[in-house]
C-alpha positions as CSV (number, residue, x, y, z in Angstrom):
1,M,-12.1,15.4,-0.7
2,P,-13.8,13.0,-3.1
3,K,-16.4,10.6,-1.7
4,I,-15.5,7.0,-1.6
5,L,-18.2,4.7,-2.8
6,E,-18.6,1.0,-2.2
7,Q,-17.5,0.2,-5.8
8,D,-14.4,2.4,-5.3
9,S,-13.6,0.6,-2.1
10,K,-13.9,-2.8,-3.7
11,K,-11.5,-1.8,-6.5
12,L,-8.9,-0.4,-4.1
13,L,-9.0,-3.5,-2.0
14,A,-8.9,-6.0,-4.9
15,N,-5.9,-7.9,-6.2
16,V,-4.0,-6.1,-8.9
17,P,-3.5,-7.9,-12.3
18,E,-0.7,-10.5,-12.2
19,E,1.6,-8.4,-14.4
20,Y,1.4,-5.5,-11.9
21,V,2.2,-7.3,-8.7
22,F,4.9,-5.7,-6.5
23,R,8.1,-7.7,-6.2
24,C,10.1,-6.8,-3.1
25,C,13.8,-7.2,-3.0
26,D,13.4,-9.9,-0.4
27,G,11.3,-12.1,-2.7
28,R,7.9,-11.2,-1.5
29,I,5.2,-10.7,-4.1
30,L,2.4,-8.2,-3.1
31,K,-1.0,-8.4,-4.9
32,N,-3.1,-6.0,-2.9
33,M,-3.3,-3.5,-0.1
34,L,-3.8,-6.1,2.6
35,G,-0.7,-7.9,1.4
36,L,1.2,-4.6,1.5
37,G,0.2,-4.0,5.1
38,E,1.1,-7.5,6.2
39,A,4.5,-7.2,4.4
40,F,5.3,-3.9,6.2
41,I,4.7,-5.6,9.5
42,R,6.9,-8.6,8.7
43,M,9.7,-7.2,6.5
44,K,13.1,-6.2,7.8
45,N,13.9,-2.5,8.1
46,E,16.5,-2.9,5.4
47,T,13.9,-4.1,2.9
48,F,11.7,-1.2,3.7
49,S,14.6,1.2,3.4
50,Y,15.6,-0.3,0.0
51,H,12.3,0.5,-1.5
52,S,11.5,3.7,0.4
53,N,14.2,6.3,0.9
54,G,15.4,9.7,-0.3
55,E,15.8,8.4,-3.8
56,R,13.1,5.8,-4.1
57,S,9.4,5.6,-3.3
58,D,8.6,2.2,-4.7
59,F,5.7,1.4,-2.4
60,A,4.1,4.8,-2.7
61,N,4.5,4.7,-6.5
62,W,2.9,1.2,-6.7
63,V,0.0,2.2,-4.6
64,R,-0.6,5.4,-6.6
65,D,0.0,4.0,-10.1
66,I,-1.3,0.5,-9.8
67,I,-3.7,0.3,-6.9
68,R,-4.7,3.9,-7.7
69,D,-5.1,5.2,-4.2
70,R,-3.5,8.6,-4.1
71,K,-4.3,9.3,-0.4
72,L,-2.6,6.1,0.8
73,A,0.4,6.7,-1.6
74,R,0.9,10.2,0.0
75,D,0.7,8.7,3.5
76,I,3.2,6.0,2.7
77,E,5.5,8.5,1.1
78,K,5.5,10.5,4.3
79,S,6.1,7.5,6.5
80,P,9.5,7.6,8.2
81,N,9.5,3.8,8.9
82,K,7.7,0.6,8.1
83,T,5.7,0.7,11.3
84,R,4.1,4.1,10.4
85,A,3.6,2.8,6.8
86,A,1.9,-0.3,8.2
87,N,-0.4,1.8,10.4
88,N,-1.3,4.0,7.4
89,V,-2.2,0.9,5.4
90,I,-4.2,-0.6,8.2
91,A,-6.1,2.6,8.8
92,R,-6.9,2.9,5.0
93,I,-8.1,-0.7,4.8
94,T,-10.3,-0.1,7.9
95,F,-11.8,3.0,6.3
96,L,-12.4,1.3,3.0
97,H,-14.1,-1.7,4.6
98,S,-16.4,0.7,6.4
99,K,-17.7,1.8,3.0
100,L,-18.7,-1.7,2.0
101,N,-22.3,-2.7,2.6
């Protein structure tokens, strides 16, 4: 497992460039990992299911391709519901914050 350095944690927790924000079907605009976790907590199950189902992995793809956190992307992809996805995001944020000095 690659070691996460402080600079890596800062990059993973930072806002993404404006042109790469995630636009949810419910109108939410997500700019970073924290916003994603908060969105999972507040969004309706239907919104989560629209973006994450047998045919789509929008959240996981965004995290992998834009935020560039492969571990979190895998965890989100395996999440059967928004509660588990939120817990995965919160755990990852907590871990990343522990790497900041």
